CHARMM internal coordinates of N, CA and C (Angstrom, degrees):
IC EDIT
DIST 1 N 1 CA 1.4518
DIST 1 CA 1 C 1.5229
ANGL 1 N 1 CA 1 C 108.11
DIST 1 C 2 N 1.3169
ANGL 1 CA 1 C 2 N 115.78
DIHE 1 N 1 CA 1 C 2 N 127.53
DIST 2 N 2 CA 1.4534
ANGL 1 C 2 N 2 CA 119.49
DIHE 1 CA 1 C 2 N 2 CA 176.62
DIST 2 CA 2 C 1.5255
ANGL 2 N 2 CA 2 C 110.20
DIHE 1 C 2 N 2 CA 2 C -96.92
DIST 2 C 3 N 1.3239
ANGL 2 CA 2 C 3 N 116.49
DIHE 2 N 2 CA 2 C 3 N -177.98
DIST 3 N 3 CA 1.4612
ANGL 2 C 3 N 3 CA 121.29
DIHE 2 CA 2 C 3 N 3 CA -174.49
DIST 3 CA 3 C 1.5322
ANGL 3 N 3 CA 3 C 112.08
DIHE 2 C 3 N 3 CA 3 C -61.25
DIST 3 C 4 N 1.3151
ANGL 3 CA 3 C 4 N 117.71
DIHE 3 N 3 CA 3 C 4 N -45.37
DIST 4 N 4 CA 1.4652
ANGL 3 C 4 N 4 CA 119.72
DIHE 3 CA 3 C 4 N 4 CA -178.66
DIST 4 CA 4 C 1.5235
ANGL 4 N 4 CA 4 C 111.66
DIHE 3 C 4 N 4 CA 4 C -67.19
DIST 4 C 5 N 1.3062
ANGL 4 CA 4 C 5 N 117.42
DIHE 4 N 4 CA 4 C 5 N -34.58
DIST 5 N 5 CA 1.4713
ANGL 4 C 5 N 5 CA 120.60
DIHE 4 CA 4 C 5 N 5 CA 176.33
DIST 5 CA 5 C 1.5259
ANGL 5 N 5 CA 5 C 110.12
DIHE 4 C 5 N 5 CA 5 C -67.20
DIST 5 C 6 N 1.3277
ANGL 5 CA 5 C 6 N 116.97
DIHE 5 N 5 CA 5 C 6 N -38.27
DIST 6 N 6 CA 1.4539
ANGL 5 C 6 N 6 CA 121.03
DIHE 5 CA 5 C 6 N 6 CA 177.27
DIST 6 CA 6 C 1.5311
ANGL 6 N 6 CA 6 C 110.23
DIHE 5 C 6 N 6 CA 6 C -63.43
DIST 6 C 7 N 1.3072
ANGL 6 CA 6 C 7 N 117.12
DIHE 6 N 6 CA 6 C 7 N -45.71
DIST 7 N 7 CA 1.4632
ANGL 6 C 7 N 7 CA 121.75
DIHE 6 CA 6 C 7 N 7 CA 178.47
DIST 7 CA 7 C 1.5313
ANGL 7 N 7 CA 7 C 109.68
DIHE 6 C 7 N 7 CA 7 C -60.63
DIST 7 C 8 N 1.3101
ANGL 7 CA 7 C 8 N 117.64
DIHE 7 N 7 CA 7 C 8 N -44.87
DIST 8 N 8 CA 1.4504
ANGL 7 C 8 N 8 CA 121.50
DIHE 7 CA 7 C 8 N 8 CA 179.95
DIST 8 CA 8 C 1.5331
ANGL 8 N 8 CA 8 C 111.19
DIHE 7 C 8 N 8 CA 8 C -61.64
DIST 8 C 9 N 1.3240
ANGL 8 CA 8 C 9 N 117.58
DIHE 8 N 8 CA 8 C 9 N -44.61
DIST 9 N 9 CA 1.4593
ANGL 8 C 9 N 9 CA 121.54
DIHE 8 CA 8 C 9 N 9 CA -179.26
DIST 9 CA 9 C 1.5230
ANGL 9 N 9 CA 9 C 111.57
DIHE 8 C 9 N 9 CA 9 C -63.35
DIST 9 C 10 N 1.3231
ANGL 9 CA 9 C 10 N 117.15
DIHE 9 N 9 CA 9 C 10 N -43.22
DIST 10 N 10 CA 1.4675
ANGL 9 C 10 N 10 CA 120.12
DIHE 9 CA 9 C 10 N 10 CA 179.25
DIST 10 CA 10 C 1.5227
ANGL 10 N 10 CA 10 C 110.39
DIHE 9 C 10 N 10 CA 10 C -67.47
DIST 10 C 11 N 1.3164
ANGL 10 CA 10 C 11 N 116.75
DIHE 10 N 10 CA 10 C 11 N -40.25
DIST 11 N 11 CA 1.4690
ANGL 10 C 11 N 11 CA 120.76
DIHE 10 CA 10 C 11 N 11 CA 178.76
DIST 11 CA 11 C 1.5291
ANGL 11 N 11 CA 11 C 111.08
DIHE 10 C 11 N 11 CA 11 C -60.58
DIST 11 C 12 N 1.3228
ANGL 11 CA 11 C 12 N 116.34
DIHE 11 N 11 CA 11 C 12 N -42.58
DIST 12 N 12 CA 1.4732
ANGL 11 C 12 N 12 CA 120.65
DIHE 11 CA 11 C 12 N 12 CA -179.37
DIST 12 CA 12 C 1.5270
ANGL 12 N 12 CA 12 C 112.89
DIHE 11 C 12 N 12 CA 12 C -69.65
DIST 12 C 13 N 1.3282
ANGL 12 CA 12 C 13 N 117.44
DIHE 12 N 12 CA 12 C 13 N -30.09
DIST 13 N 13 CA 1.4598
ANGL 12 C 13 N 13 CA 119.99
DIHE 12 CA 12 C 13 N 13 CA -175.70
DIST 13 CA 13 C 1.5180
ANGL 13 N 13 CA 13 C 113.78
DIHE 12 C 13 N 13 CA 13 C -93.54
DIST 13 C 14 N 1.3298
ANGL 13 CA 13 C 14 N 116.82
DIHE 13 N 13 CA 13 C 14 N -3.28
DIST 14 N 14 CA 1.4756
ANGL 13 C 14 N 14 CA 120.66
DIHE 13 CA 13 C 14 N 14 CA 178.72
DIST 14 CA 14 C 1.5117
ANGL 14 N 14 CA 14 C 109.82
DIHE 13 C 14 N 14 CA 14 C -128.29
DIST 14 C 15 N 1.2859
ANGL 14 CA 14 C 15 N 116.23
DIHE 14 N 14 CA 14 C 15 N 174.78
DIST 15 N 15 CA 1.4731
ANGL 14 C 15 N 15 CA 121.62
DIHE 14 CA 14 C 15 N 15 CA 175.99
DIST 15 CA 15 C 1.5112
ANGL 15 N 15 CA 15 C 111.17
DIHE 14 C 15 N 15 CA 15 C -99.89
DIST 15 C 16 N 1.3263
ANGL 15 CA 15 C 16 N 116.39
DIHE 15 N 15 CA 15 C 16 N 28.90
DIST 16 N 16 CA 1.4643
ANGL 15 C 16 N 16 CA 122.68
DIHE 15 CA 15 C 16 N 16 CA -177.29
DIST 16 CA 16 C 1.5274
ANGL 16 N 16 CA 16 C 109.05
DIHE 15 C 16 N 16 CA 16 C -101.73
DIST 16 C 17 N 1.3266
ANGL 16 CA 16 C 17 N 116.68
DIHE 16 N 16 CA 16 C 17 N 145.11
DIST 17 N 17 CA 1.4546
ANGL 16 C 17 N 17 CA 119.91
DIHE 16 CA 16 C 17 N 17 CA -179.73
DIST 17 CA 17 C 1.5284
ANGL 17 N 17 CA 17 C 110.81
DIHE 16 C 17 N 17 CA 17 C -68.65
DIST 17 C 18 N 1.3308
ANGL 17 CA 17 C 18 N 114.64
DIHE 17 N 17 CA 17 C 18 N 155.26
DIST 18 N 18 CA 1.4710
ANGL 17 C 18 N 18 CA 120.38
DIHE 17 CA 17 C 18 N 18 CA 179.83
DIST 18 CA 18 C 1.5385
ANGL 18 N 18 CA 18 C 110.07
DIHE 17 C 18 N 18 CA 18 C -59.94
DIST 18 C 19 N 1.3145
ANGL 18 CA 18 C 19 N 117.26
DIHE 18 N 18 CA 18 C 19 N -40.70
DIST 19 N 19 CA 1.4643
ANGL 18 C 19 N 19 CA 121.09
DIHE 18 CA 18 C 19 N 19 CA -178.93
DIST 19 CA 19 C 1.5158
ANGL 19 N 19 CA 19 C 111.67
DIHE 18 C 19 N 19 CA 19 C -61.36
DIST 19 C 20 N 1.3290
ANGL 19 CA 19 C 20 N 116.83
DIHE 19 N 19 CA 19 C 20 N -41.52
DIST 20 N 20 CA 1.4680
ANGL 19 C 20 N 20 CA 120.79
DIHE 19 CA 19 C 20 N 20 CA 178.85
DIST 20 CA 20 C 1.5115
ANGL 20 N 20 CA 20 C 110.56
DIHE 19 C 20 N 20 CA 20 C -65.49
DIST 20 C 21 N 1.3278
ANGL 20 CA 20 C 21 N 116.85
DIHE 20 N 20 CA 20 C 21 N -42.92
DIST 21 N 21 CA 1.4739
ANGL 20 C 21 N 21 CA 120.85
DIHE 20 CA 20 C 21 N 21 CA 179.56
DIST 21 CA 21 C 1.5303
ANGL 21 N 21 CA 21 C 109.37
DIHE 20 C 21 N 21 CA 21 C -63.66
DIST 21 C 22 N 1.3287
ANGL 21 CA 21 C 22 N 118.01
DIHE 21 N 21 CA 21 C 22 N -42.55
DIST 22 N 22 CA 1.4603
ANGL 21 C 22 N 22 CA 121.31
DIHE 21 CA 21 C 22 N 22 CA 177.92
DIST 22 CA 22 C 1.5279
ANGL 22 N 22 CA 22 C 111.22
DIHE 21 C 22 N 22 CA 22 C -59.16
DIST 22 C 23 N 1.3227
ANGL 22 CA 22 C 23 N 116.50
DIHE 22 N 22 CA 22 C 23 N -42.89
DIST 23 N 23 CA 1.4585
ANGL 22 C 23 N 23 CA 120.97
DIHE 22 CA 22 C 23 N 23 CA 179.02
DIST 23 CA 23 C 1.5284
ANGL 23 N 23 CA 23 C 112.11
DIHE 22 C 23 N 23 CA 23 C -63.31
DIST 23 C 24 N 1.3214
ANGL 23 CA 23 C 24 N 116.45
DIHE 23 N 23 CA 23 C 24 N -42.54
DIST 24 N 24 CA 1.4676
ANGL 23 C 24 N 24 CA 120.71
DIHE 23 CA 23 C 24 N 24 CA -179.65
DIST 24 CA 24 C 1.5278
ANGL 24 N 24 CA 24 C 110.70
DIHE 23 C 24 N 24 CA 24 C -66.74
DIST 24 C 25 N 1.3133
ANGL 24 CA 24 C 25 N 117.86
DIHE 24 N 24 CA 24 C 25 N -45.07
DIST 25 N 25 CA 1.4729
ANGL 24 C 25 N 25 CA 121.54
DIHE 24 CA 24 C 25 N 25 CA 179.67
DIST 25 CA 25 C 1.5273
ANGL 25 N 25 CA 25 C 109.90
DIHE 24 C 25 N 25 CA 25 C -63.20
DIST 25 C 26 N 1.3187
ANGL 25 CA 25 C 26 N 117.35
DIHE 25 N 25 CA 25 C 26 N -44.76
DIST 26 N 26 CA 1.4604
ANGL 25 C 26 N 26 CA 121.25
DIHE 25 CA 25 C 26 N 26 CA 178.53
DIST 26 CA 26 C 1.5284
ANGL 26 N 26 CA 26 C 111.56
DIHE 25 C 26 N 26 CA 26 C -59.93
DIST 26 C 27 N 1.3286
ANGL 26 CA 26 C 27 N 116.52
DIHE 26 N 26 CA 26 C 27 N -45.54
DIST 27 N 27 CA 1.4654
ANGL 26 C 27 N 27 CA 120.84
DIHE 26 CA 26 C 27 N 27 CA 179.15
DIST 27 CA 27 C 1.5317
ANGL 27 N 27 CA 27 C 111.64
DIHE 26 C 27 N 27 CA 27 C -64.13
DIST 27 C 28 N 1.3197
ANGL 27 CA 27 C 28 N 117.03
DIHE 27 N 27 CA 27 C 28 N -40.59
DIST 28 N 28 CA 1.4650
ANGL 27 C 28 N 28 CA 121.26
DIHE 27 CA 27 C 28 N 28 CA 178.09
DIST 28 CA 28 C 1.5204
ANGL 28 N 28 CA 28 C 110.41
DIHE 27 C 28 N 28 CA 28 C -59.80
DIST 28 C 29 N 1.3371
ANGL 28 CA 28 C 29 N 117.02
DIHE 28 N 28 CA 28 C 29 N -50.07
DIST 29 N 29 CA 1.4594
ANGL 28 C 29 N 29 CA 120.11
DIHE 28 CA 28 C 29 N 29 CA 179.65
DIST 29 CA 29 C 1.5156
ANGL 29 N 29 CA 29 C 111.95
DIHE 28 C 29 N 29 CA 29 C -63.50
DIST 29 C 30 N 1.3260
ANGL 29 CA 29 C 30 N 116.86
DIHE 29 N 29 CA 29 C 30 N -40.48
DIST 30 N 30 CA 1.4661
ANGL 29 C 30 N 30 CA 120.26
DIHE 29 CA 29 C 30 N 30 CA 178.41
DIST 30 CA 30 C 1.5297
ANGL 30 N 30 CA 30 C 111.55
DIHE 29 C 30 N 30 CA 30 C -61.28
DIST 30 C 31 N 1.3238
ANGL 30 CA 30 C 31 N 117.24
DIHE 30 N 30 CA 30 C 31 N -40.29
DIST 31 N 31 CA 1.4746
ANGL 30 C 31 N 31 CA 120.75
DIHE 30 CA 30 C 31 N 31 CA 179.43
DIST 31 CA 31 C 1.5231
ANGL 31 N 31 CA 31 C 110.78
DIHE 30 C 31 N 31 CA 31 C -66.48
DIST 31 C 32 N 1.3289
ANGL 31 CA 31 C 32 N 116.98
DIHE 31 N 31 CA 31 C 32 N -42.85
DIST 32 N 32 CA 1.4634
ANGL 31 C 32 N 32 CA 120.44
DIHE 31 CA 31 C 32 N 32 CA 178.83
DIST 32 CA 32 C 1.5213
ANGL 32 N 32 CA 32 C 109.49
DIHE 31 C 32 N 32 CA 32 C -62.47
DIST 32 C 33 N 1.3104
ANGL 32 CA 32 C 33 N 117.81
DIHE 32 N 32 CA 32 C 33 N -46.74
DIST 33 N 33 CA 1.4714
ANGL 32 C 33 N 33 CA 121.71
DIHE 32 CA 32 C 33 N 33 CA -179.62
DIST 33 CA 33 C 1.5129
ANGL 33 N 33 CA 33 C 111.20
DIHE 32 C 33 N 33 CA 33 C -61.07
DIST 33 C 34 N 1.3317
ANGL 33 CA 33 C 34 N 117.07
DIHE 33 N 33 CA 33 C 34 N -44.60
DIST 34 N 34 CA 1.4719
ANGL 33 C 34 N 34 CA 121.09
DIHE 33 CA 33 C 34 N 34 CA 179.67
DIST 34 CA 34 C 1.5163
ANGL 34 N 34 CA 34 C 111.60
DIHE 33 C 34 N 34 CA 34 C -60.62
DIST 34 C 35 N 1.3228
ANGL 34 CA 34 C 35 N 116.68
DIHE 34 N 34 CA 34 C 35 N -45.69
DIST 35 N 35 CA 1.4745
ANGL 34 C 35 N 35 CA 120.19
DIHE 34 CA 34 C 35 N 35 CA -179.19
DIST 35 CA 35 C 1.5394
ANGL 35 N 35 CA 35 C 111.20
DIHE 34 C 35 N 35 CA 35 C -64.42
DIST 35 C 36 N 1.3182
ANGL 35 CA 35 C 36 N 117.10
DIHE 35 N 35 CA 35 C 36 N -44.48
DIST 36 N 36 CA 1.4685
ANGL 35 C 36 N 36 CA 119.79
DIHE 35 CA 35 C 36 N 36 CA -178.70
DIST 36 CA 36 C 1.5158
ANGL 36 N 36 CA 36 C 110.57
DIHE 35 C 36 N 36 CA 36 C -67.13
DIST 36 C 37 N 1.3161
ANGL 36 CA 36 C 37 N 117.67
DIHE 36 N 36 CA 36 C 37 N -40.35
DIST 37 N 37 CA 1.4818
ANGL 36 C 37 N 37 CA 120.56
DIHE 36 CA 36 C 37 N 37 CA 178.23
DIST 37 CA 37 C 1.5221
ANGL 37 N 37 CA 37 C 111.83
DIHE 36 C 37 N 37 CA 37 C -63.62
DIST 37 C 38 N 1.3143
ANGL 37 CA 37 C 38 N 117.52
DIHE 37 N 37 CA 37 C 38 N -29.38
DIST 38 N 38 CA 1.4559
ANGL 37 C 38 N 38 CA 120.10
DIHE 37 CA 37 C 38 N 38 CA 179.53
DIST 38 CA 38 C 1.5407
ANGL 38 N 38 CA 38 C 111.49
DIHE 37 C 38 N 38 CA 38 C -84.86
DIST 38 C 39 N 1.3430
ANGL 38 CA 38 C 39 N 116.92
DIHE 38 N 38 CA 38 C 39 N 3.88
DIST 39 N 39 CA 1.4492
ANGL 38 C 39 N 39 CA 120.88
DIHE 38 CA 38 C 39 N 39 CA 173.45
DIST 39 CA 39 C 1.5103
ANGL 39 N 39 CA 39 C 115.69
DIHE 38 C 39 N 39 CA 39 C 96.30
DIST 39 C 40 N 1.3163
ANGL 39 CA 39 C 40 N 117.89
DIHE 39 N 39 CA 39 C 40 N 6.12
DIST 40 N 40 CA 1.4539
ANGL 39 C 40 N 40 CA 121.21
DIHE 39 CA 39 C 40 N 40 CA -179.21
DIST 40 CA 40 C 1.5291
ANGL 40 N 40 CA 40 C 111.14
DIHE 39 C 40 N 40 CA 40 C -99.67
DIST 40 C 41 N 1.3079
ANGL 40 CA 40 C 41 N 115.48
DIHE 40 N 40 CA 40 C 41 N 147.29
DIST 41 N 41 CA 1.4519
ANGL 40 C 41 N 41 CA 122.91
DIHE 40 CA 40 C 41 N 41 CA 177.69
DIST 41 CA 41 C 1.5312
ANGL 41 N 41 CA 41 C 108.96
DIHE 40 C 41 N 41 CA 41 C -85.01
DIST 41 C 42 N 1.3307
ANGL 41 CA 41 C 42 N 117.10
DIHE 41 N 41 CA 41 C 42 N 137.92
DIST 42 N 42 CA 1.4616
ANGL 41 C 42 N 42 CA 122.54
DIHE 41 CA 41 C 42 N 42 CA 178.95
DIST 42 CA 42 C 1.5047
ANGL 42 N 42 CA 42 C 108.38
DIHE 41 C 42 N 42 CA 42 C -118.01
DIST 42 C 43 N 1.3246
ANGL 42 CA 42 C 43 N 117.49
DIHE 42 N 42 CA 42 C 43 N 125.67
DIST 43 N 43 CA 1.4558
ANGL 42 C 43 N 43 CA 122.11
DIHE 42 CA 42 C 43 N 43 CA 177.04
DIST 43 CA 43 C 1.5170
ANGL 43 N 43 CA 43 C 109.39
DIHE 42 C 43 N 43 CA 43 C -121.57
DIST 43 C 44 N 1.3137
ANGL 43 CA 43 C 44 N 115.52
DIHE 43 N 43 CA 43 C 44 N 122.35
DIST 44 N 44 CA 1.4645
ANGL 43 C 44 N 44 CA 121.82
DIHE 43 CA 43 C 44 N 44 CA 174.53
DIST 44 CA 44 C 1.5303
ANGL 44 N 44 CA 44 C 104.73
DIHE 43 C 44 N 44 CA 44 C -111.35
DIST 44 C 45 N 1.3283
ANGL 44 CA 44 C 45 N 115.86
DIHE 44 N 44 CA 44 C 45 N 103.84
DIST 45 N 45 CA 1.4576
ANGL 44 C 45 N 45 CA 121.28
DIHE 44 CA 44 C 45 N 45 CA -174.59
DIST 45 CA 45 C 1.5294
ANGL 45 N 45 CA 45 C 109.98
DIHE 44 C 45 N 45 CA 45 C -57.36
DIST 45 C 46 N 1.3135
ANGL 45 CA 45 C 46 N 115.57
DIHE 45 N 45 CA 45 C 46 N 131.10
DIST 46 N 46 CA 1.4537
ANGL 45 C 46 N 46 CA 121.21
DIHE 45 CA 45 C 46 N 46 CA -179.93
DIST 46 CA 46 C 1.5166
ANGL 46 N 46 CA 46 C 113.13
DIHE 45 C 46 N 46 CA 46 C 84.30
DIST 46 C 47 N 1.3240
ANGL 46 CA 46 C 47 N 117.85
DIHE 46 N 46 CA 46 C 47 N -2.46
DIST 47 N 47 CA 1.4639
ANGL 46 C 47 N 47 CA 120.95
DIHE 46 CA 46 C 47 N 47 CA -179.28
DIST 47 CA 47 C 1.5099
ANGL 47 N 47 CA 47 C 112.54
DIHE 46 C 47 N 47 CA 47 C -123.89
DIST 47 C 48 N 1.3416
ANGL 47 CA 47 C 48 N 116.71
DIHE 47 N 47 CA 47 C 48 N -56.90
DIST 48 N 48 CA 1.4658
ANGL 47 C 48 N 48 CA 118.25
DIHE 47 CA 47 C 48 N 48 CA -179.66
DIST 48 CA 48 C 1.5079
ANGL 48 N 48 CA 48 C 112.24
DIHE 47 C 48 N 48 CA 48 C 172.48
DIST 48 C 49 N 1.3294
ANGL 48 CA 48 C 49 N 114.38
DIHE 48 N 48 CA 48 C 49 N 170.26
DIST 49 N 49 CA 1.4521
ANGL 48 C 49 N 49 CA 122.15
DIHE 48 CA 48 C 49 N 49 CA 177.49
DIST 49 CA 49 C 1.5197
ANGL 49 N 49 CA 49 C 107.91
DIHE 48 C 49 N 49 CA 49 C -122.37
DIST 49 C 50 N 1.3189
ANGL 49 CA 49 C 50 N 115.73
DIHE 49 N 49 CA 49 C 50 N 134.08
DIST 50 N 50 CA 1.4520
ANGL 49 C 50 N 50 CA 122.27
DIHE 49 CA 49 C 50 N 50 CA -179.52
DIST 50 CA 50 C 1.5134
ANGL 50 N 50 CA 50 C 107.78
DIHE 49 C 50 N 50 CA 50 C -117.28
DIST 50 C 51 N 1.3256
ANGL 50 CA 50 C 51 N 116.16
DIHE 50 N 50 CA 50 C 51 N 119.10
DIST 51 N 51 CA 1.4488
ANGL 50 C 51 N 51 CA 122.56
DIHE 50 CA 50 C 51 N 51 CA -174.42
DIST 51 CA 51 C 1.5175
ANGL 51 N 51 CA 51 C 109.98
DIHE 50 C 51 N 51 CA 51 C -122.18
DIST 51 C 52 N 1.3361
ANGL 51 CA 51 C 52 N 118.03
DIHE 51 N 51 CA 51 C 52 N 131.17
DIST 52 N 52 CA 1.4702
ANGL 51 C 52 N 52 CA 118.76
DIHE 51 CA 51 C 52 N 52 CA 176.82
DIST 52 CA 52 C 1.5264
ANGL 52 N 52 CA 52 C 110.52
DIHE 51 C 52 N 52 CA 52 C -67.22
DIST 52 C 53 N 1.3219
ANGL 52 CA 52 C 53 N 115.43
DIHE 52 N 52 CA 52 C 53 N 138.98
DIST 53 N 53 CA 1.4552
ANGL 52 C 53 N 53 CA 121.44
DIHE 52 CA 52 C 53 N 53 CA -178.63
DIST 53 CA 53 C 1.5224
ANGL 53 N 53 CA 53 C 108.28
DIHE 52 C 53 N 53 CA 53 C -131.98
DIST 53 C 54 N 1.3089
ANGL 53 CA 53 C 54 N 116.05
DIHE 53 N 53 CA 53 C 54 N 133.35
DIST 54 N 54 CA 1.4616
ANGL 53 C 54 N 54 CA 121.43
DIHE 53 CA 53 C 54 N 54 CA 176.04
DIST 54 CA 54 C 1.5210
ANGL 54 N 54 CA 54 C 107.99
DIHE 53 C 54 N 54 CA 54 C -103.98
DIST 54 C 55 N 1.3044
ANGL 54 CA 54 C 55 N 115.80
DIHE 54 N 54 CA 54 C 55 N 129.67
DIST 55 N 55 CA 1.4514
ANGL 54 C 55 N 55 CA 120.54
DIHE 54 CA 54 C 55 N 55 CA 177.73
DIST 55 CA 55 C 1.5192
ANGL 55 N 55 CA 55 C 109.60
DIHE 54 C 55 N 55 CA 55 C -125.10
DIST 55 C 56 N 1.3021
ANGL 55 CA 55 C 56 N 115.72
DIHE 55 N 55 CA 55 C 56 N 144.59
DIST 56 N 56 CA 1.4552
ANGL 55 C 56 N 56 CA 120.03
DIHE 55 CA 55 C 56 N 56 CA 177.36
DIST 56 CA 56 C 1.5247
ANGL 56 N 56 CA 56 C 108.90
DIHE 55 C 56 N 56 CA 56 C -72.53
DIST 56 C 57 N 1.3232
ANGL 56 CA 56 C 57 N 116.04
DIHE 56 N 56 CA 56 C 57 N 149.64
DIST 57 N 57 CA 1.4581
ANGL 56 C 57 N 57 CA 119.26
DIHE 56 CA 56 C 57 N 57 CA 178.14
DIST 57 CA 57 C 1.5213
ANGL 57 N 57 CA 57 C 108.92
DIHE 56 C 57 N 57 CA 57 C -69.22
DIST 57 C 58 N 1.3221
ANGL 57 CA 57 C 58 N 115.18
DIHE 57 N 57 CA 57 C 58 N 156.26
DIST 58 N 58 CA 1.4565
ANGL 57 C 58 N 58 CA 119.72
DIHE 57 CA 57 C 58 N 58 CA 179.31
DIST 58 CA 58 C 1.5115
ANGL 58 N 58 CA 58 C 108.73
DIHE 57 C 58 N 58 CA 58 C -144.41
DIST 58 C 59 N 1.3000
ANGL 58 CA 58 C 59 N 115.50
DIHE 58 N 58 CA 58 C 59 N 164.96
DIST 59 N 59 CA 1.4630
ANGL 58 C 59 N 59 CA 121.53
DIHE 58 CA 58 C 59 N 59 CA 178.93
DIST 59 CA 59 C 1.5188
ANGL 59 N 59 CA 59 C 107.72
DIHE 58 C 59 N 59 CA 59 C -92.28
DIST 59 C 60 N 1.3198
ANGL 59 CA 59 C 60 N 115.70
DIHE 59 N 59 CA 59 C 60 N 125.94
DIST 60 N 60 CA 1.4598
ANGL 59 C 60 N 60 CA 120.37
DIHE 59 CA 59 C 60 N 60 CA 175.32
DIST 60 CA 60 C 1.5174
ANGL 60 N 60 CA 60 C 109.74
DIHE 59 C 60 N 60 CA 60 C -99.55
DIST 60 C 61 N 1.3086
ANGL 60 CA 60 C 61 N 116.16
DIHE 60 N 60 CA 60 C 61 N 155.36
DIST 61 N 61 CA 1.4645
ANGL 60 C 61 N 61 CA 120.70
DIHE 60 CA 60 C 61 N 61 CA 179.78
DIST 61 CA 61 C 1.5176
ANGL 61 N 61 CA 61 C 110.40
DIHE 60 C 61 N 61 CA 61 C -132.30
DIST 61 C 62 N 1.3062
ANGL 61 CA 61 C 62 N 115.15
DIHE 61 N 61 CA 61 C 62 N 143.13
DIST 62 N 62 CA 1.4483
ANGL 61 C 62 N 62 CA 120.87
DIHE 61 CA 61 C 62 N 62 CA 173.61
DIST 62 CA 62 C 1.5274
ANGL 62 N 62 CA 62 C 106.93
DIHE 61 C 62 N 62 CA 62 C -71.15
DIST 62 C 63 N 1.3365
ANGL 62 CA 62 C 63 N 118.98
DIHE 62 N 62 CA 62 C 63 N 123.04
DIST 63 N 63 CA 1.4646
ANGL 62 C 63 N 63 CA 119.97
DIHE 62 CA 62 C 63 N 63 CA -175.72
DIST 63 CA 63 C 1.5378
ANGL 63 N 63 CA 63 C 114.18
DIHE 62 C 63 N 63 CA 63 C -65.00
DIST 63 C 64 N 1.3228
ANGL 63 CA 63 C 64 N 117.30
DIHE 63 N 63 CA 63 C 64 N -25.88
DIST 64 N 64 CA 1.4727
ANGL 63 C 64 N 64 CA 119.52
DIHE 63 CA 63 C 64 N 64 CA -179.81
DIST 64 CA 64 C 1.5278
ANGL 64 N 64 CA 64 C 112.22
DIHE 63 C 64 N 64 CA 64 C -80.39
DIST 64 C 65 N 1.3214
ANGL 64 CA 64 C 65 N 116.35
DIHE 64 N 64 CA 64 C 65 N -43.40
DIST 65 N 65 CA 1.4577
ANGL 64 C 65 N 65 CA 118.90
DIHE 64 CA 64 C 65 N 65 CA -174.04
DIST 65 CA 65 C 1.5195
ANGL 65 N 65 CA 65 C 113.19
DIHE 64 C 65 N 65 CA 65 C -104.44
DIST 65 C 66 N 1.3233
ANGL 65 CA 65 C 66 N 117.15
DIHE 65 N 65 CA 65 C 66 N -19.69
DIST 66 N 66 CA 1.4370
ANGL 65 C 66 N 66 CA 119.91
DIHE 65 CA 65 C 66 N 66 CA -176.30
DIST 66 CA 66 C 1.5254
ANGL 66 N 66 CA 66 C 112.98
DIHE 65 C 66 N 66 CA 66 C 79.50
DIST 66 C 67 N 1.3294
ANGL 66 CA 66 C 67 N 116.77
DIHE 66 N 66 CA 66 C 67 N 3.87
DIST 67 N 67 CA 1.4626
ANGL 66 C 67 N 67 CA 121.31
DIHE 66 CA 66 C 67 N 67 CA -179.95
DIST 67 CA 67 C 1.5182
ANGL 67 N 67 CA 67 C 110.54
DIHE 66 C 67 N 67 CA 67 C -69.32
DIST 67 C 68 N 1.3164
ANGL 67 CA 67 C 68 N 114.86
DIHE 67 N 67 CA 67 C 68 N 144.68
DIST 68 N 68 CA 1.4643
ANGL 67 C 68 N 68 CA 121.17
DIHE 67 CA 67 C 68 N 68 CA 178.92
DIST 68 CA 68 C 1.5190
ANGL 68 N 68 CA 68 C 109.34
DIHE 67 C 68 N 68 CA 68 C -69.91
DIST 68 C 69 N 1.3370
ANGL 68 CA 68 C 69 N 115.56
DIHE 68 N 68 CA 68 C 69 N 135.43
DIST 69 N 69 CA 1.4623
ANGL 68 C 69 N 69 CA 120.84
DIHE 68 CA 68 C 69 N 69 CA 179.22
DIST 69 CA 69 C 1.5110
ANGL 69 N 69 CA 69 C 108.86
DIHE 68 C 69 N 69 CA 69 C -109.26
END
COOR INIT
IC SEED 1 N 1 CA 1 C
IC BUILD
């Protein structure tokens, strides 16, 4: 399920307008992203846990040409 499918499902199961549902979903995702980017763990019970992860940079290669990306 992608974001628009989620908005559609919530809109159909509630008496809330699509625009309001879109605003709420957008704000929810923005808050989760902001918290994780600032280094804090976010847990939504029954949904998921979002944990900030630091990874070292690496060299990517184009599989066809072998060129560095």
